[in-house]
PAZAVO-606188 format. One record per residue (C-alpha): residue number from 0; residue in one letter; chain; x, y, z negated. Coordinates in pm, 1 decimal, m for minus. Layout:
// residues N
num NUM | residu A | chaine A | X X | Y Y | Z Z
...
END
This chain:
// residues 214
num 0 | residu X | chaine A | X 3209.1 | Y 6977.4 | Z m7813.1
num 1 | residu X | chaine A | X 3489.8 | Y 6731.2 | Z m7758.4
num 2 | residu X | chaine A | X 3473.5 | Y 6368.1 | Z m7872.7
num 3 | residu X | chaine A | X 3726.2 | Y 6441.0 | Z m8148.6
num 4 | residu X | chaine A | X 3520.6 | Y 6737.9 | Z m8267.0
num 5 | residu X | chaine A | X 3204.1 | Y 6527.8 | Z m8269.5
num 6 | residu X | chaine A | X 3371.8 | Y 6252.7 | Z m8468.6
num 7 | residu X | chaine A | X 3511.3 | Y 6509.7 | Z m8712.7
num 8 | residu X | chaine A | X 3166.4 | Y 6663.1 | Z m8759.4
num 9 | residu X | chaine A | X 3012.4 | Y 6320.5 | Z m8816.7
num 10 | residu X | chaine A | X 3281.9 | Y 6236.2 | Z m9071.6
num 11 | residu X | chaine A | X 3209.4 | Y 6558.6 | Z m9260.8
num 12 | residu X | chaine A | X 2834.4 | Y 6486.1 | Z m9261.6
num 13 | residu X | chaine A | X 2891.1 | Y 6132.9 | Z m9386.9
num 14 | residu X | chaine A | X 3122.4 | Y 6251.5 | Z m9663.0
num 15 | residu X | chaine A | X 2882.1 | Y 6526.4 | Z m9769.0
num 16 | residu X | chaine A | X 2560.4 | Y 6324.0 | Z m9787.3
num 17 | residu X | chaine A | X 2703.1 | Y 5984.4 | Z m9883.9
num 18 | residu X | chaine A | X 2518.0 | Y 5827.3 | Z m9588.7
num 19 | residu X | chaine A | X 2637.4 | Y 5548.1 | Z m9366.4
num 20 | residu X | chaine A | X 2659.7 | Y 5569.9 | Z m8988.0
num 21 | residu X | chaine A | X 2335.3 | Y 5376.1 | Z m8929.4
num 22 | residu X | chaine A | X 2144.6 | Y 5618.3 | Z m9152.6
num 23 | residu X | chaine A | X 2277.1 | Y 5918.4 | Z m8961.3
num 24 | residu X | chaine A | X 2202.6 | Y 5763.9 | Z m8622.5
num 25 | residu X | chaine A | X 1852.0 | Y 5673.0 | Z m8734.4
num 26 | residu X | chaine A | X 1771.6 | Y 6019.0 | Z m8867.7
num 27 | residu X | chaine A | X 1898.9 | Y 6211.4 | Z m8563.5
num 28 | residu X | chaine A | X 1750.5 | Y 5977.8 | Z m8299.1
num 29 | residu X | chaine A | X 1502.2 | Y 6144.6 | Z m8066.3
num 30 | residu X | chaine A | X 1130.7 | Y 6065.9 | Z m8058.9
num 31 | residu X | chaine A | X 1133.5 | Y 6157.3 | Z m7690.6
num 32 | residu X | chaine A | X 990.2 | Y 5911.5 | Z m7439.8
num 33 | residu X | chaine A | X 1329.2 | Y 5808.4 | Z m7301.9
num 34 | residu X | chaine A | X 1557.2 | Y 5877.8 | Z m7594.7
num 35 | residu X | chaine A | X 1627.1 | Y 6229.5 | Z m7465.9
num 36 | residu X | chaine A | X 1649.1 | Y 6540.5 | Z m7679.9
num 37 | residu X | chaine A | X 1376.9 | Y 6774.7 | Z m7790.0
num 38 | residu X | chaine A | X 1103.2 | Y 6587.8 | Z m7972.9
num 39 | residu X | chaine A | X 1266.9 | Y 6469.9 | Z m8294.3
num 40 | residu X | chaine A | X 1076.8 | Y 6569.4 | Z m8606.1
num 41 | residu X | chaine A | X 728.9 | Y 6586.8 | Z m8454.3
num 42 | residu X | chaine A | X 457.1 | Y 6455.1 | Z m8690.0
num 43 | residu X | chaine A | X 382.7 | Y 6087.6 | Z m8625.1
num 44 | residu X | chaine A | X 33.9 | Y 6144.3 | Z m8481.3
num 45 | residu X | chaine A | X 86.8 | Y 6486.9 | Z m8324.1
num 46 | residu X | chaine A | X 97.1 | Y 6349.1 | Z m7971.3
num 47 | residu X | chaine A | X 448.4 | Y 6486.9 | Z m7929.1
num 48 | residu X | chaine A | X 620.6 | Y 6149.7 | Z m7933.4
num 49 | residu X | chaine A | X 708.4 | Y 5889.3 | Z m7681.0
num 50 | residu X | chaine A | X 640.3 | Y 5519.0 | Z m7725.8
num 51 | residu X | chaine A | X 830.5 | Y 5196.3 | Z m7759.8
num 52 | residu X | chaine A | X 707.0 | Y 4846.8 | Z m7693.6
num 53 | residu X | chaine A | X 726.7 | Y 4511.2 | Z m7870.7
num 54 | residu X | chaine A | X 637.8 | Y 4152.5 | Z m7799.0
num 55 | residu X | chaine A | X 670.6 | Y 3874.2 | Z m8054.2
num 56 | residu X | chaine A | X 728.9 | Y 3508.1 | Z m7970.9
num 57 | residu X | chaine A | X 621.9 | Y 3249.9 | Z m8223.7
num 58 | residu X | chaine A | X 866.8 | Y 2965.8 | Z m8161.5
num 59 | residu X | chaine A | X 720.5 | Y 2750.3 | Z m8437.4
num 60 | residu X | chaine A | X 422.6 | Y 2510.7 | Z m8421.5
num 61 | residu X | chaine A | X 239.4 | Y 2707.4 | Z m8692.8
num 62 | residu X | chaine A | X 9.0 | Y 3008.0 | Z m8700.3
num 63 | residu X | chaine A | X 197.0 | Y 3323.6 | Z m8803.4
num 64 | residu X | chaine A | X 27.1 | Y 3563.2 | Z m9046.5
num 65 | residu X | chaine A | X 170.5 | Y 3913.8 | Z m9082.4
num 66 | residu X | chaine A | X 143.8 | Y 4288.4 | Z m9024.2
num 67 | residu X | chaine A | X 360.2 | Y 4475.9 | Z m8773.8
num 68 | residu X | chaine A | X 393.5 | Y 4851.4 | Z m8747.6
num 69 | residu X | chaine A | X 601.3 | Y 5166.0 | Z m8710.5
num 70 | residu X | chaine A | X 656.6 | Y 5444.4 | Z m8962.4
num 71 | residu X | chaine A | X 897.8 | Y 5718.7 | Z m9064.0
num 72 | residu X | chaine A | X 1111.8 | Y 5585.6 | Z m9346.4
num 73 | residu X | chaine A | X 1200.4 | Y 5923.9 | Z m9499.9
num 74 | residu X | chaine A | X 855.9 | Y 6086.7 | Z m9478.4
num 75 | residu X | chaine A | X 654.7 | Y 6035.6 | Z m9798.1
num 76 | residu X | chaine A | X 336.3 | Y 6131.4 | Z m9610.9
num 77 | residu X | chaine A | X 389.5 | Y 5893.3 | Z m9321.8
num 78 | residu X | chaine A | X 88.6 | Y 5694.2 | Z m9205.9
num 79 | residu X | chaine A | X 195.9 | Y 5368.0 | Z m9041.7
num 80 | residu X | chaine A | X 63.0 | Y 5263.9 | Z m8702.3
num 81 | residu X | chaine A | X 12.8 | Y 4891.5 | Z m8737.6
num 82 | residu X | chaine A | X m155.3 | Y 4571.7 | Z m8621.2
num 83 | residu X | chaine A | X m234.4 | Y 4255.0 | Z m8816.1
num 84 | residu X | chaine A | X m223.5 | Y 3890.8 | Z m8715.1
num 85 | residu X | chaine A | X m453.9 | Y 3673.6 | Z m8922.9
num 86 | residu X | chaine A | X m782.7 | Y 3490.9 | Z m8859.1
num 87 | residu X | chaine A | X m1003.2 | Y 3781.8 | Z m8975.2
num 88 | residu X | chaine A | X m795.9 | Y 4068.1 | Z m8837.6
num 89 | residu X | chaine A | X m970.8 | Y 4374.8 | Z m8696.1
num 90 | residu X | chaine A | X m649.7 | Y 4566.5 | Z m8622.7
num 91 | residu X | chaine A | X m519.1 | Y 4411.3 | Z m8303.9
num 92 | residu X | chaine A | X m363.3 | Y 4567.6 | Z m7996.1
num 93 | residu X | chaine A | X m585.6 | Y 4572.0 | Z m7687.9
num 94 | residu X | chaine A | X m338.7 | Y 4344.7 | Z m7506.3
num 95 | residu X | chaine A | X m328.1 | Y 4081.7 | Z m7778.5
num 96 | residu X | chaine A | X m534.7 | Y 3834.3 | Z m7981.7
num 97 | residu X | chaine A | X m633.8 | Y 3828.3 | Z m8348.4
num 98 | residu X | chaine A | X m400.2 | Y 3541.1 | Z m8431.7
num 99 | residu X | chaine A | X m52.7 | Y 3439.3 | Z m8323.0
num 100 | residu X | chaine A | X m78.0 | Y 3063.3 | Z m8293.4
num 101 | residu X | chaine A | X 216.3 | Y 2826.9 | Z m8274.9
num 102 | residu X | chaine A | X 433.5 | Y 2840.8 | Z m7962.4
num 103 | residu X | chaine A | X 264.8 | Y 3151.8 | Z m7827.8
num 104 | residu X | chaine A | X 348.3 | Y 3516.6 | Z m7764.9
num 105 | residu X | chaine A | X 171.4 | Y 3842.3 | Z m7837.6
num 106 | residu X | chaine A | X 84.2 | Y 4079.5 | Z m7559.9
num 107 | residu X | chaine A | X 292.9 | Y 4394.3 | Z m7522.9
num 108 | residu X | chaine A | X 234.4 | Y 4608.0 | Z m7832.7
num 109 | residu X | chaine A | X 276.3 | Y 4983.9 | Z m7793.6
num 110 | residu X | chaine A | X 384.8 | Y 5201.7 | Z m8086.7
num 111 | residu X | chaine A | X 451.4 | Y 5574.8 | Z m8115.2
num 112 | residu X | chaine A | X 822.7 | Y 5632.3 | Z m8163.1
num 113 | residu X | chaine A | X 907.6 | Y 5636.2 | Z m8533.1
num 114 | residu X | chaine A | X 1216.6 | Y 5581.2 | Z m8743.5
num 115 | residu X | chaine A | X 1134.6 | Y 5220.2 | Z m8836.3
num 116 | residu X | chaine A | X 971.8 | Y 4917.0 | Z m8677.9
num 117 | residu X | chaine A | X 864.9 | Y 4657.7 | Z m8932.5
num 118 | residu X | chaine A | X 745.1 | Y 4300.3 | Z m8910.6
num 119 | residu X | chaine A | X 610.0 | Y 4218.7 | Z m9255.0
num 120 | residu X | chaine A | X 858.3 | Y 4422.1 | Z m9457.3
num 121 | residu X | chaine A | X 767.0 | Y 4523.0 | Z m9810.1
num 122 | residu X | chaine A | X 792.8 | Y 4890.0 | Z m9711.7
num 123 | residu X | chaine A | X 526.9 | Y 4850.2 | Z m9441.9
num 124 | residu X | chaine A | X 294.8 | Y 4647.8 | Z m9664.7
num 125 | residu X | chaine A | X 322.6 | Y 4912.1 | Z m9938.0
num 126 | residu X | chaine A | X 249.6 | Y 5194.1 | Z m9691.7
num 127 | residu X | chaine A | X m55.7 | Y 5012.8 | Z m9555.0
num 128 | residu X | chaine A | X m180.2 | Y 4963.9 | Z m9908.5
num 129 | residu X | chaine A | X m111.3 | Y 5323.1 | Z m10017.4
num 130 | residu X | chaine A | X m166.5 | Y 5529.6 | Z m9702.7
num 131 | residu X | chaine A | X m355.7 | Y 5337.6 | Z m9432.5
num 132 | residu X | chaine A | X m521.6 | Y 5643.2 | Z m9277.9
num 133 | residu X | chaine A | X m820.0 | Y 5578.9 | Z m9052.1
num 134 | residu X | chaine A | X m758.2 | Y 5202.6 | Z m9064.5
num 135 | residu X | chaine A | X m846.8 | Y 5180.5 | Z m9434.9
num 136 | residu X | chaine A | X m1181.3 | Y 5006.4 | Z m9384.4
num 137 | residu X | chaine A | X m1046.4 | Y 4749.4 | Z m9139.5
num 138 | residu X | chaine A | X m750.8 | Y 4602.5 | Z m9327.5
num 139 | residu X | chaine A | X m741.0 | Y 4225.4 | Z m9363.9
num 140 | residu X | chaine A | X m591.0 | Y 4148.5 | Z m9704.2
num 141 | residu X | chaine A | X m470.6 | Y 3810.5 | Z m9578.2
num 142 | residu X | chaine A | X m249.2 | Y 3994.6 | Z m9332.0
num 143 | residu X | chaine A | X m76.0 | Y 4194.9 | Z m9605.7
num 144 | residu X | chaine A | X 187.0 | Y 3926.5 | Z m9650.5
num 145 | residu X | chaine A | X 524.2 | Y 4015.2 | Z m9797.9
num 146 | residu X | chaine A | X 714.2 | Y 3883.3 | Z m9497.2
num 147 | residu X | chaine A | X 557.7 | Y 3649.1 | Z m9241.7
num 148 | residu X | chaine A | X 353.2 | Y 3351.2 | Z m9355.0
num 149 | residu X | chaine A | X 295.8 | Y 3031.2 | Z m9159.4
num 150 | residu X | chaine A | X m12.2 | Y 2807.9 | Z m9167.1
num 151 | residu X | chaine A | X m96.7 | Y 2471.9 | Z m9012.0
num 152 | residu X | chaine A | X m460.2 | Y 2476.1 | Z m9129.3
num 153 | residu X | chaine A | X m727.5 | Y 2457.7 | Z m8854.6
num 154 | residu X | chaine A | X m839.8 | Y 2798.0 | Z m8732.0
num 155 | residu X | chaine A | X m1200.7 | Y 2726.4 | Z m8831.6
num 156 | residu X | chaine A | X m1098.0 | Y 2623.9 | Z m9182.9
num 157 | residu X | chaine A | X m1157.7 | Y 2838.1 | Z m9490.6
num 158 | residu X | chaine A | X m785.1 | Y 2799.6 | Z m9556.9
num 159 | residu X | chaine A | X m671.8 | Y 2915.0 | Z m9210.9
num 160 | residu X | chaine A | X m496.0 | Y 3223.7 | Z m9351.3
num 161 | residu X | chaine A | X m316.0 | Y 3045.0 | Z m9636.5
num 162 | residu X | chaine A | X 55.7 | Y 3018.5 | Z m9548.8
num 163 | residu X | chaine A | X 125.2 | Y 2676.1 | Z m9696.3
num 164 | residu X | chaine A | X 405.7 | Y 2600.8 | Z m9449.2
num 165 | residu X | chaine A | X 628.5 | Y 2874.6 | Z m9588.1
num 166 | residu X | chaine A | X 751.3 | Y 3225.5 | Z m9520.9
num 167 | residu X | chaine A | X 1006.4 | Y 3438.2 | Z m9339.2
num 168 | residu X | chaine A | X 1146.8 | Y 3747.7 | Z m9505.6
num 169 | residu X | chaine A | X 1026.3 | Y 4079.6 | Z m9366.3
num 170 | residu X | chaine A | X 1222.9 | Y 4241.5 | Z m9085.6
num 171 | residu X | chaine A | X 1299.4 | Y 4603.4 | Z m8995.5
num 172 | residu X | chaine A | X 1464.3 | Y 4759.0 | Z m8688.7
num 173 | residu X | chaine A | X 1583.2 | Y 5121.0 | Z m8682.5
num 174 | residu X | chaine A | X 1533.6 | Y 5379.8 | Z m8410.3
num 175 | residu X | chaine A | X 1869.1 | Y 5501.5 | Z m8281.4
num 176 | residu X | chaine A | X 2046.5 | Y 5196.4 | Z m8420.2
num 177 | residu X | chaine A | X 1861.7 | Y 4891.4 | Z m8288.8
num 178 | residu X | chaine A | X 1645.8 | Y 5055.1 | Z m8020.5
num 179 | residu X | chaine A | X 1550.3 | Y 5387.0 | Z m7861.1
num 180 | residu X | chaine A | X 1223.1 | Y 5541.2 | Z m7751.5
num 181 | residu X | chaine A | X 1098.9 | Y 5366.6 | Z m7440.1
num 182 | residu X | chaine A | X 1269.1 | Y 5037.6 | Z m7528.1
num 183 | residu X | chaine A | X 1099.0 | Y 4699.1 | Z m7510.6
num 184 | residu X | chaine A | X 1188.5 | Y 4474.2 | Z m7806.2
num 185 | residu X | chaine A | X 1165.4 | Y 4096.0 | Z m7799.4
num 186 | residu X | chaine A | X 1123.6 | Y 3961.5 | Z m8153.7
num 187 | residu X | chaine A | X 1124.7 | Y 3588.7 | Z m8226.1
num 188 | residu X | chaine A | X 979.7 | Y 3389.2 | Z m8514.7
num 189 | residu X | chaine A | X 1200.5 | Y 3084.1 | Z m8568.1
num 190 | residu X | chaine A | X 1288.3 | Y 2804.4 | Z m8806.5
num 191 | residu X | chaine A | X 1579.4 | Y 2912.2 | Z m9026.9
num 192 | residu X | chaine A | X 1896.1 | Y 2701.8 | Z m9018.6
num 193 | residu X | chaine A | X 2018.7 | Y 2837.2 | Z m9351.7
num 194 | residu X | chaine A | X 1902.9 | Y 3054.0 | Z m9639.8
num 195 | residu X | chaine A | X 1621.2 | Y 3041.2 | Z m9892.2
num 196 | residu X | chaine A | X 1335.9 | Y 3079.6 | Z m9639.7
num 197 | residu X | chaine A | X 1207.0 | Y 2810.2 | Z m9408.3
num 198 | residu X | chaine A | X 1154.2 | Y 3061.9 | Z m9127.2
num 199 | residu X | chaine A | X 1312.7 | Y 3383.8 | Z m9002.5
num 200 | residu X | chaine A | X 1229.6 | Y 3691.0 | Z m8792.9
num 201 | residu X | chaine A | X 1499.2 | Y 3799.1 | Z m8549.8
num 202 | residu X | chaine A | X 1544.1 | Y 4069.2 | Z m8288.8
num 203 | residu X | chaine A | X 1631.7 | Y 3862.0 | Z m7984.8
num 204 | residu X | chaine A | X 1669.0 | Y 4119.0 | Z m7707.3
num 205 | residu X | chaine A | X 1615.1 | Y 4488.8 | Z m7639.5
num 206 | residu X | chaine A | X 1528.7 | Y 4598.6 | Z m7287.6
num 207 | residu X | chaine A | X 1595.7 | Y 4960.0 | Z m7185.7
num 208 | residu X | chaine A | X 1332.2 | Y 5227.1 | Z m7122.6
num 209 | residu X | chaine A | X 1108.1 | Y 5145.4 | Z m6828.8
num 210 | residu X | chaine A | X 1076.0 | Y 4771.5 | Z m6894.9
num 211 | residu X | chaine A | X 716.9 | Y 4694.2 | Z m6999.2
num 212 | residu X | chaine A | X 688.2 | Y 4319.8 | Z m6935.0
num 213 | residu X | chaine A | X 857.4 | Y 4025.6 | Z m7108.5
END
């Protein structure tokens, strides 16, 4: 198919479904290990998916409290694969720690390829609450923050998970739009220069498939 034919077909699809380009790209992106064809549509935990990788830098002096995970945004039965960062968390990647203290970085987090990566978005928090799967008995309620919370309380304090310093709005990145299977994503937690929140979550850099170290 020529480039013109492909663009014409995409235009027809967009006009028919009322979708935007990002939505189309997200929904047709492959779950294959390197962004190749052939594995799109496999159930999230079928073993037929590749992986992508994430590390999160906390560039603030405060402890960050949040959940991070991947899920399929158009599948009502999707079970998120997620980790939590809070003082009492039990859902932590093997390469990481239970908390993300100020001016520190997580280890490399591995997720099965899915349509959406979320750091504290309301969609992820709702899915964890409604459909946590096998992780149901290990969820730390303090980590179910709408967004990312920040705390300066001592780690051994009873208030160590209370985000008195403020919040960042939740963040989502889309497969096929912001990253592909196999990618390594660098996400930063920063002070916000503008806007209603004191902090922000931003996608700083995306490394191509094959890069597994920050």
